[in-house]
C-alpha positions in Angstrom: 146.8 72.1 131.9 148.0 72.2 128.3 145.5 70.9 125.8 146.3 69.2 122.6 145.6 72.4 120.5 147.1 74.9 123.0 150.6 74.9 121.6 149.6 74.5 118.0 151.0 77.1 115.7 149.0 77.6 112.5 151.9 79.4 110.8 151.6 81.7 107.8 149.3 79.4 105.8 145.5 79.2 105.9 144.8 76.5 108.4 141.6 74.5 107.9 140.9 74.0 111.6 142.6 76.7 113.6 143.0 80.4 112.7 146.3 82.2 113.1 144.9 83.7 116.3 144.6 80.2 117.7 140.8 80.1 117.5 138.8 77.0 116.2 137.1 77.7 112.9 133.4 77.2 113.0 133.1 73.7 111.5 136.0 72.5 113.7 134.8 73.7 117.1 133.1 70.4 118.2 136.0 68.3 117.0 138.7 70.4 118.7 136.7 70.6 121.9 136.5 66.9 122.0 140.2 66.3 121.1 141.2 68.7 123.9 139.2 66.6 126.3 141.2 63.5 125.6 144.4 62.7 127.6 147.5 62.2 125.5 147.5 58.5 126.3 143.9 58.1 125.1 144.7 59.9 121.8 147.7 57.6 121.3 145.4 54.6 121.9 143.0 55.9 119.2 146.0 56.4 116.8 147.2 52.8 117.4 143.6 51.6 117.0 143.4 53.3 113.6 146.6 51.6 112.5 145.2 48.2 113.6 141.9 48.9 111.8 143.8 49.7 108.6 145.6 46.4 108.8 142.5 44.5 109.8 140.5 46.0 106.9 143.4 45.3 104.5 143.4 48.9 103.2 146.6 49.1 101.1 148.1 50.6 98.0 151.0 49.4 95.8 154.2 51.3 95.2 156.2 50.5 92.1 160.0 50.4 92.8 163.0 49.1 90.9 163.1 46.2 93.4 159.5 45.3 92.5 156.0 46.1 93.7 155.6 46.8 97.4 152.2 46.7 99.2 151.9 49.2 101.9 149.3 49.9 104.6 147.3 53.0 103.9 148.9 56.0 105.8 146.1 57.5 107.8 146.0 60.5 110.2 143.1 60.4 112.7 142.6 64.2 112.9 139.8 64.9 110.4 139.8 67.9 108.1 136.6 70.0 108.4 134.8 72.2 105.8 131.7 74.3 106.3 128.7 72.9 104.5 127.8 76.3 103.1 131.2 76.6 101.4 130.9 73.1 100.1 127.5 73.8 98.5 129.1 76.4 96.3 132.1 74.2 95.6 129.9 71.2 94.6 128.0 73.5 92.2 131.3 74.5 90.6 132.4 70.9 90.2 129.1 70.0 88.5 129.5 73.0 86.2 133.0 72.1 85.3 132.3 68.4 84.4 129.3 69.4 82.4 131.4 71.7 80.3 134.2 69.2 80.0 131.9 66.6 78.7 130.4 69.0 76.2 134.0 69.8 75.1 134.9 66.1 74.6 131.8 65.4 72.7 132.4 68.4 70.5 136.0 67.3 69.7 134.8 63.9 68.5 132.1 65.5 66.3 132.0 69.1 64.9 135.0 70.6 66.7 133.3 73.9 67.0 135.5 75.0 69.9 138.5 74.9 67.4 136.6 76.6 64.6 135.5 79.3 66.9 139.0 79.9 68.3 138.4 78.8 71.9 141.3 76.3 71.9 144.1 76.1 69.3 143.9 73.2 66.9 147.5 72.1 67.5 146.8 71.6 71.2 144.4 68.8 70.3 146.4 67.6 67.3 149.4 66.9 69.5 147.4 65.6 72.5 148.5 62.1 73.6 145.0 61.3 74.6 143.0 62.3 71.5 141.7 59.0 70.0 140.8 59.2 66.2 139.0 55.8 66.8 136.4 57.7 68.8 135.4 60.3 66.2 131.7 60.1 65.4 130.8 57.9 68.5 127.9 59.3 70.6 127.8 57.8 74.1 124.6 58.0 76.1 123.6 61.5 77.3 126.7 62.9 75.4 128.8 62.0 78.5 132.3 60.7 78.0 133.8 61.2 81.5 131.3 59.5 83.9 133.7 59.5 86.9 135.9 62.5 87.5 138.3 63.2 90.3 139.0 66.9 90.5 141.9 68.0 92.7 141.2 71.1 94.7 143.5 73.3 96.9 142.9 76.2 99.2 145.0 79.3 99.1 146.2 81.6 101.9 142.7 83.1 102.1 140.9 79.8 102.2 139.5 80.0 98.7 139.2 76.8 96.7 141.1 76.5 93.4 141.0 73.7 90.8 144.5 72.2 90.5 143.7 69.5 87.9 140.9 67.3 86.5 141.4 63.5 86.4 139.1 62.1 83.7 140.9 59.0 82.5 140.9 56.4 85.3 140.6 58.4 88.5 141.3 56.6 91.7 141.1 57.2 95.4 137.4 57.1 96.2 137.6 53.8 98.1 140.1 55.5 100.4 137.6 58.3 101.0 135.0 55.8 102.1 137.5 53.7 104.2 138.8 56.9 105.9 135.3 57.5 107.1 134.8 53.9 108.3 138.1 54.1 110.2 137.3 57.4 111.8 133.9 56.2 112.9 135.7 53.4 114.7 138.3 55.5 116.5 136.2 58.7 117.2 132.6 57.2 117.4 131.4 59.8 119.9 131.6 62.6 117.3 129.1 60.9 115.0 126.3 60.9 117.5 124.7 64.0 116.0 123.8 64.9 112.4 126.3 67.8 111.9 128.8 65.7 109.8 127.3 65.0 106.4 127.5 61.3 105.3 129.5 60.0 102.4 128.2 56.4 102.3 125.9 56.9 99.2 128.8 56.9 96.7 128.7 53.3 95.7 124.9 53.3 95.2 125.3 56.6 93.2 128.0 55.0 91.2 125.9 51.9 90.5 123.0 54.2 89.4 125.3 56.2 87.2 126.6 53.1 85.4 123.2 51.4 85.2 121.8 54.4 83.4 124.3 53.8 80.6 123.0 50.3 79.7 122.3 50.0 76.0 119.6 47.4 76.8 116.3 48.4 78.4 116.5 46.0 81.3 115.8 46.4 85.0 119.0 44.6 85.9 121.8 45.5 83.5 124.9 43.4 83.8 127.7 45.7 85.1 131.3 44.7 85.7 134.4 46.3 86.9 137.4 45.6 84.6 140.7 45.5 86.4 144.2 45.0 85.1 144.7 42.5 88.0 146.2 42.1 91.4 149.5 43.8 90.6 147.8 47.1 89.8 148.4 49.9 92.4 144.7 50.5 92.7 143.6 46.9 92.8 142.3 47.3 96.4 139.9 49.9 95.1 138.7 47.9 92.1 137.8 45.0 94.4 136.3 47.3 97.0 134.0 49.0 94.5 132.9 45.8 92.8 132.1 44.3 96.2 130.2 47.4 97.4 128.1 47.6 94.2 127.4 43.9 94.1 128.9 43.5 90.6 131.5 41.2 89.1 135.2 42.1 89.2 136.7 40.8 86.0 139.9 40.8 84.1 140.2 41.0 80.3 140.4 37.2 80.0 137.0 36.8 81.6 135.3 38.7 78.7 135.0 38.2 75.0 133.3 39.8 72.0 131.2 37.5 69.9 130.3 37.7 66.2 127.3 39.9 67.1 129.7 42.6 68.4 128.3 42.2 71.9 130.5 41.6 75.0 130.0 38.4 77.1 131.3 37.3 80.4 132.4 33.7 80.8 130.5 32.0 83.7 130.0 28.5 84.8 126.5 28.7 83.4 127.8 29.8 80.0 128.3 33.2 78.4 126.4 36.2 79.9 126.0 39.4 78.1 127.6 42.5 79.7 125.9 45.9 79.4 128.3 48.3 81.2 132.0 48.1 81.9 133.5 50.3 84.5 137.0 50.0 83.2 140.1 50.6 85.3 142.5 50.1 82.4 144.0 52.9 80.3 142.8 53.4 76.7 145.8 51.9 75.0 145.4 48.5 76.8 141.7 47.9 76.5 141.6 46.4 73.0 144.6 44.8 71.3 142.7 44.8 67.9 142.8 48.6 68.0 145.6 49.9 70.3 148.6 48.0 71.8 148.7 44.7 69.9 150.5 42.9 72.7 148.1 44.0 75.5 146.8 41.0 77.5 144.8 43.3 79.8 142.0 44.2 77.5 139.4 42.4 75.4 139.9 41.9 71.6 136.9 43.6 69.8 135.9 45.8 72.8 136.1 49.0 70.8 134.0 47.4 68.0 131.3 46.5 70.5 131.4 50.0 72.0 131.3 51.8 68.6 128.3 49.7 67.7 126.5 50.8 70.8 126.3 47.3 72.3 128.2 48.0 75.5 128.8 51.2 77.6 132.3 52.0 78.8 132.9 54.2 81.7 134.9 56.3 81.3 134.6 56.3 77.6 137.7 55.8 75.5 139.1 59.2 74.4 137.8 61.1 77.5 141.4 61.6 78.5 141.8 64.3 75.8 140.4 66.7 78.5 142.7 65.2 81.2 145.6 67.2 80.0 147.3 70.0 82.0 147.5 72.2 78.9 143.7 71.8 78.1 143.2 72.5 81.8 144.3 76.1 81.2 141.4 76.6 78.7 138.7 75.2 81.0 137.4 78.6 82.2 136.9 79.6 78.5 135.3 76.3 77.7 132.7 76.9 80.6 131.9 80.3 79.1 131.7 78.9 75.6 129.5 75.8 76.2 127.4 76.9 79.2 127.4 80.7 78.8 128.2 81.0 82.5 131.1 82.4 84.5 133.2 79.7 86.2 132.2 79.2 89.8 135.6 77.7 90.7 138.9 79.3 89.5 141.9 77.7 88.0 145.4 78.2 89.5 147.4 80.7 87.4 148.9 78.6 84.6 151.8 79.4 82.2 151.7 77.5 78.9 155.3 76.7 77.8 153.9 76.4 74.3 153.4 80.1 74.4 156.6 82.0 73.7 156.0 84.8 76.2 154.9 82.3 78.9 157.9 80.1 78.1 160.4 82.9 78.5 158.9 83.7 81.9 159.0 80.1 83.0 162.6 79.6 81.9 163.6 82.7 83.8 161.8 81.6 87.0 162.3 77.9 87.3 163.4 78.3 90.9 160.0 79.8 91.9 157.5 77.7 89.9 156.1 74.2 89.8 156.6 72.7 86.3 154.3 69.8 85.3 154.2 67.5 82.2 150.9 67.6 80.4 149.9 63.9 81.0 151.8 62.5 84.0 150.0 61.6 87.2 150.9 60.5 90.7 153.3 63.4 91.3 155.8 62.1 88.9 157.9 64.1 86.4 157.4 67.4 88.2 159.8 70.2 89.2 159.0 71.9 92.5 161.2 75.0 91.9 161.8 76.2 95.5 162.9 72.6 96.5 164.9 71.9 93.3 168.7 72.1 92.6 170.4 74.0 89.8 170.9 70.7 88.0 167.2 69.9 88.2 166.4 73.3 86.8 168.8 72.9 83.9 167.3 69.5 83.1 163.8 70.9 83.0 164.9 73.9 81.0 166.1 71.5 78.3 162.9 69.4 78.5 160.8 72.5 78.0 162.8 73.7 75.1 162.7 70.3 73.4 158.9 69.8 73.8 157.2 73.0 75.0 153.7 71.7 74.3 154.2 69.1 77.0 154.8 71.4 79.9 152.9 74.0 82.0 154.1 75.9 85.0 152.2 77.3 88.0 153.2 79.5 91.0 154.3 77.6 94.1 151.0 77.6 96.0 150.6 78.5 99.6 148.6 75.3 100.2 146.4 75.3 103.2 147.4 73.2 106.2 145.6 71.1 108.8 146.6 69.9 112.3 148.2 66.4 111.9 149.2 64.0 114.6 153.0 63.8 114.5 154.6 61.7 117.2 152.9 61.1 120.6 150.2 63.7 121.2 151.7 66.4 119.2 149.9 68.4 116.5 151.8 70.0 113.6 150.5 71.7 110.4 150.8 69.7 107.2 149.9 70.8 103.7 146.9 69.0 102.0 144.7 68.9 99.0 141.2 67.5 98.3 140.0 65.2 95.6 136.1 65.1 95.4 134.5 62.8 92.9 131.8 63.8 90.4 129.6 61.2 88.7 127.7 62.0 85.5 125.4 60.1 83.2 121.6 60.8 83.4 122.1 62.9 86.5 125.1 64.4 88.3 126.4 63.7 91.8 129.2 65.2 93.8 130.7 63.5 96.8 130.2 65.1 100.2 133.8 66.2 100.5 136.3 63.9 99.1 139.7 62.3 99.6 142.0 64.5 101.6 145.6 63.8 100.9 148.3 65.1 103.3 152.0 65.8 102.7 153.3 64.0 105.8 156.8 65.4 105.5 157.3 68.8 107.2 157.2 71.6 104.6 156.5 69.3 101.7 153.8 70.1 99.1 153.7 66.6 97.6 150.6 64.8 98.9 150.6 61.6 96.6 150.7 58.4 98.6 153.3 57.1 96.1 155.5 60.0 97.1 155.2 59.6 100.9 151.8 61.3 101.4 149.1 60.3 103.8 145.4 60.9 104.2 142.6 61.9 106.6 138.8 61.9 106.8 137.0 64.9 105.3 134.1 66.3 107.2 131.5 68.5 105.6 129.9 70.1 108.7 126.6 71.8 109.1 127.4 74.8 111.3 124.8 76.4 113.5 123.9 80.0 112.8 124.8 82.7 115.3 
């Protein structure tokens, strides 16, 4: 009798669950044995149950289109991705190291700029950064930490080695989907959670609360923490509401807050104004305070920067943290780790060509059909050129964009992204490319999620995993494997 995995072809890429010889990798053995025990009809029932659970739980995301905003159910694949706990221990250490160095770098930029004076990063890279905020110069957030919540995108190459693809330090999203993926999987594959081999992810919201509470400028046992959202039309509104509810804090919009003459932030309540200590803001820098940035912004709070600069409220992430969320700065992170921490990077970067560099630019322009070209500050998979899947017209357009503004572009080799079995059709597994976004929290202490958000390119052969570009997701299992 054919089993679910019997006809699966891992292909030429590193497959997370099944080797090219067709054998289950150690952390996937229990999972694949169980899946093979299920009749096709039962697996289909589980898949349908997962879809129903997504609808029932209201797990959705918003896609912006020319016709307007469209709410879509979260695209979910029930076959989890598995990673060995020993591998993850090393990866988590690398993520902590990376965020520690990045926070040292941001703090340095807004104070002495020693990294520029010592030649670690060229001055013009920072001078022409869209996300460097002169308004932040001289401000000293608690613990020297600017980026309290970071989502770092990881990929695995053909040998299964993790590489850092990018760091998201402005307003990183996706962690709620990591948590919901686990909740959905527990409903549809409950039998697999009866032992302790799969490490839990459920502590994230309490870790987030502790991270935020540690930032309070007031010495109080119960600091007032709020989540500041742009509102229901934001693509990540589901996450804003989810995190506020899970932490037991208020979800607010800019109009719910005000800054008084004492330069403190207050929340409007039916009992009168209540002082706010910490704001987990899900609004980009330029919209948080119309007194300082975009004058016409109705999303922010007039005077918020004043209150933050005075040390009367903590903002997570701090304004200006996005200076390190730049794909050009990314290329210098290994050197920044060596400079600030006097350590070798645990996690490697993907090979990166800086179009600002004449030699690199010549190479990129001559090889646009082979490379992935990315703008320095876009997100969500927008504004990219994926060379092997591009047309001559696309390549000509990007060649001109690079020549017009070389500082704004980097290029990387087309990665042989790892794959994982994904349920396509009724009872059929096919390999699909994926990445991983773990989340790192830092204030008084540092926490790394057990795994992260796995995003899957649902289209055959596609490397684009973003949900806004047709990608999906699956649960990520960090598995304690038994020794031989």
